[in-house]
C-alpha positions, 0 to 999 in steps of 0.5 A: 883393125889397126894395131895400137901403135902402127906406123902409117902404111905406104900411100897406095898407088890408087888415089882415094877421095871422099867426105868424112864427118868427125862426130862425138860429144862436146869437148872431146877434141874434134876441132883440135884433131881437124886443125892437126890434120889440116895443118893450120887453124880452121876451127877455134878451140877452147876448154869450154864444151860446145865451142864449135857451133857450125859444121866446118868443111876442111880439105886435107891432101895427101899422096894417097888422095883427098879427105874432106873433113866435117868438123861438127858441133858436139852431140848433146841434149839441146836446151835452146834453139841454137843448140838444137840447130848445132846438133842438127848440123852434126847429125845431117853431116852423117848423110853427106859423107862416106865415112864417120869418125867417132871421136871419144875422150879416152879419159872418160868412161862410156856413158849415157850421152855416148849412146845418142852418138852411137844410135845416130851412127847406127842409123846413118849406116855409114862405116865408122872409125873409132878414134880414142883421143887424148892418149897423151893424158893417160898411161898406155895400160889404161887405153886397152880397157877403154877400147874394149868398152867401146868395141862392142858398141858398133862394128868399127872398121878401124880402132885408132888411139890418137892424140890430137894435141901431140899428133901421135897416130894422127897421120895413121888415122888419116891414112886409114880414112883414105883407105876406107874412101872410094877410089877417085880423083880429088873433089876440090882443087889442091889450094882449096881449104874450106867453104866458110867465108872470111867473115865467119873466121873473123867472127870466130877469132873474136869469139875465141878470146872471149871464151879464153878470158870469161867463165861460167855462163858467158861462153854459152851466151855470147855470139859475134856478128860481123856488121861491116867488113870493108877492104881499103887500100892499106887497111881492112876495117871491121865492125863487129857486135858481141851479143849477150843476153843480159846487162850483167854479161855486158859488164863482164865483157866490157870489164873494169874501165873497158879492160876486158874488151880491150884484151879481147880486141887486141888478141882478136885483131892480132889473129885476124891480121895474121889470117888476112895478111893485112892491117886491121882496124877492129871496132867491137860493140857489146849489145844485149839481146834477150833470149838471142839463142831462140832468135831465128833471124840471128841464128841464121846470121850466124850460119845456123840455118835450119836446113844448113848442114 
């Protein structure tokens, strides 16, 4: 077990490589941690639970080897077919990895929802590192009781307090992941970052300001579909549909005189231009699709295939 505030160990001479799934409840900071470890943004983040809907692969290279991370949707009780597929993606990821990190929020007590994560990890039979996130939000004396609360739940190979937001102990956590992965060469080239296509990230960059600027049911009831992605000589022309479930939600997304849609478009375009390193024309259209979260075809367009992990 690592001490509470160990510094990262020197990189071993023998290189290690393997797959690691970051799992936990919604809104514990999984995407923030993955972005921190990768060193750039591969997952959108917000203060809304269930922000991450797809399993996202991201590759991290260090002198000690290569860690292939799976950022996964939060494990929760699904209320729609979309949520069922999100949870399935998280659970299936455990069958594809050599190691799991159970990320928990140190500001929250262990509760019934955590038992579902524990049982999934027990069934997987994979070694598990316990990551206690958000230590920047509590005093150090409050961390030890939380560790004791979780320590009896599984036979953890490591326990690491960490702050995904500030970066405290993030490199230590990564070094410990490498230590518990098999020895071997890298699984991906050094310049490989993720297996998700550009269109996926563009859709997420449109969804992110929607999450930031809307409240109540909108974040859970909205999807973004890329309808056209055309690279011209000096411009990338993108047409996207923002899909909601009700006319009232469409009105919220558009805003008074189109003000909300303009804000969303401006912020998204800025992010997309930086991501693509190109000038972008972004056309946004808001559509109403009743019960779209139960629509199999639309879920598959979003990358939430039933068998996709």
